[in-house]
C-alpha positions, 0 to 999 in steps of 0.5 A: 892400318887402313892402307894395309887392309886395302893392300890385303883386300886388293891382293885377295881380289887379284888372286880370286880374279886369276883363279877364276880365269884359270878355272874358265880357261880349264873349262874352255879347254876341257869343253873344246877337248869334247867338241867335234867338227860338225860342219864346214864353212867355205869362203872363196874370195874374189869369186865375182871376178875370178872363177878358177876355184869354187866351193865344191873344188875346195871341199873335194880337195879337202876330203881327197888330201886331207881325209876325214874332218867331220867328227874329229875333235876340234883340238885335233884338226890340223889346221896348218896341214889343211892350209898347206894342202890348199895352197899347193893348188896352183890357183890358190894364192892364200888360204886360212883355216880355223875352227869356232866353238860351235864346231864349224871348220872355216876355210877362206881361200884367195884365188891367184889372179892371172895378168897374161896367158902364154900358149907355147910348145909346152902348152898353155899357162898363166902368169900372175903379177909376180911372175908366178906361173901356173897351169890353165884351169879346167872349166874356166878361162881368164880373159887376159892377153895371150902371148903365143908362138915360140914362147921362150919359157919351159914349164912342163906339164902342171908346173907352177912357180917362177920361171926356171931360169934367170933369163926366162924370169926376166923375159916374163917380167918384160912381158908383164910390163909390156901387157900392163902398158897396153892395158893402160893405154886405151889406143894401144889396147884397141889397136893390137889384137895379137902378140906373138913370138916368131921363130927367132924369138922376136915378139911380133904385134898384129894391129886391128887394122892395116897389113903391117906387122910390128917386130918388137923384139925382146920385151925390154925398152917397150916404152921407146918401142911403143914410142917409135910405133907411135911415130910410125903411125903419125909420120910414116904411114900417112905418106904411104897408101894402106898396106904399103909396108908389111913389117915395121921393125922397132927392135933396134934403138932409135930406128924404125925399119919398114919393109914392103 
């Protein structure tokens, strides 16, 4: 008999808790239905290092592309649309939008970080670590390595996304590896002041000192090519007077071709 009473009491408590939770949930939904969006909180991540996007840029984009958000019911704010609008901005990597019960629309954006800048026939554009290309941003220039000249990547004005062809994607990937190698090696980062692409499509590196230019060729096998450049400085350059060679070609495997 006692067991039956305990079971009955436990069942009654469970039913009461479930009913109470349903009531509170209903009240919460009803309250949210009545709440309107009354404020905006914007957070731009990595703003200490990157300044492509500011809070005012985000707000302007929201106002122009989403429309009226202030005064809209919280349960009617299209959060997914807001995130899509912001992510469509080339300098934004990720976006998150959510509302809270105090009537505030919260937006967090993460900026896309460039690793190299290209300046070619189609104008200037950046690439991030993953080979995503995006336009230069008005009002801010990132201090990253610049590749200029006959850059074999064709983007068009305002283009954003991966390079259009497989060959161009491989080239961009090689360039990213190359500039990362230079950045990690203090000797090379101090020595090389310009990287350009000549009319034949060869990458040419210009050192800070000396008159020779290094013909690097395509951005592949760059570890071996840098090793040959190092052998030039260690064994060949010391035997000649400064400025003796005008070009040092390391594009061919196992060869260092020096020309006066």
